[in-house]
N, C-alpha and C positions, 0 to 999 in steps of 0.2 A: 503493498499500499503507500511506501515511501514512492514509491518509481511514480505510482498515481498523483500523487501528490507534487513533486518536483516537475512533473511534464504540466500539470495545469498552470503550476504558479510561473513558470519559465514562461509558456507560450501566454499568462495575461502579461507578463512584463515585457515580452517582446512586441507584442501588439498594442501597446499603450503608450505612445511616445509624450503624450501630457496626459495628468490626470491621476488617478491610481487604482489598486489594487487591494482588495478587499477579501481577507481569507476567514469562514467561519465554520468550527466543528461542534456538534451539539447532538443530544440525544431526541427523537422525537418519536415518542409512545414506541414501539418496538424496531427502531431505526437509529445506524448513525449517521448523520445528515453531513456531508462537507462537502462546503460551495467554494468554488473561486469568481469572482467577481470583478470585471475590470470597467474603465470608463474608455475603453478604446474605441478602434477602429469599426468593430462588429463583424459582422458574417453576412452576407447578402442571406435572405432568406431562400433564396432558389437551391443555396447550397447546403442548408443544414442538415437535409436529410442523410446527405453523403459523407459528410466530414469524419465519422467515423468509419470510413474505408480504407483499406492498405491504400499507401501512396496516393491518396486525394489531395491536392492543394486546392485552394480557391484561388490563388493567384498563382497560374499556370509559370507566370515570367519568374520564379524565384526558384533556385535551383538547390541540389542540397548542397551547394558550397554554400547561399546565401541564406537558405531558408528551409534547412532540415531536410528530411528524407520524406515525409509524406507518412509517417508509422507511428508517430507519439499518439496519437489519440486513436490507433487503432487497437496501439499495445495497452493503453488506458483502459479503453473498454473490455478488451479479453481479462484482463487482470479482476477489475471489477465484476465482471459476471463470473469468473471463477469462483469469487467467493460470494455468490449467490446474491449479489446486487445488481445496481444497473446506473446507468449515467443519463443525463438530462441536459439539454442546453438551451437558453433562452439567448437571444442576440437580437439587437436593433441596429441596421448600420449605421455608421459614426456615431454610435450613443455605448457600445459596448456589449460585454458578453457575460452572464453566468452559468458555469458550469457548476452542476451539482452531482452528486454522488451519493446514492442511498445504499447502506450495508445493513444487512439483519445483527439485530443485536445476539452476541453468545458467540460469534466465530472467534473462538481463540488463534486464528491464522491469522487476523488481521494485524 
């Protein structure tokens, strides 16, 4: 789960040229809820359904040398699902994104 947190925070920092990043961790009922919110560039709505796909990048001009491999969010999703959880994203173009991870309470491997 450390890899999940690091990836989400790093992405938020990379895509927030001005503004801020907020990290929140809490228990809600029988779930651990971890969220990373930023005031960055956001993700266009037509790309939201695909951002967890392997090698998918919103900005095709970014190469693995300037913008990663396009694997980070796919890896995050697989880790979260392997722990019985789910990940959600809400984003507004030019206003920011919030990634929320929900995990069942009681999983000692987290």
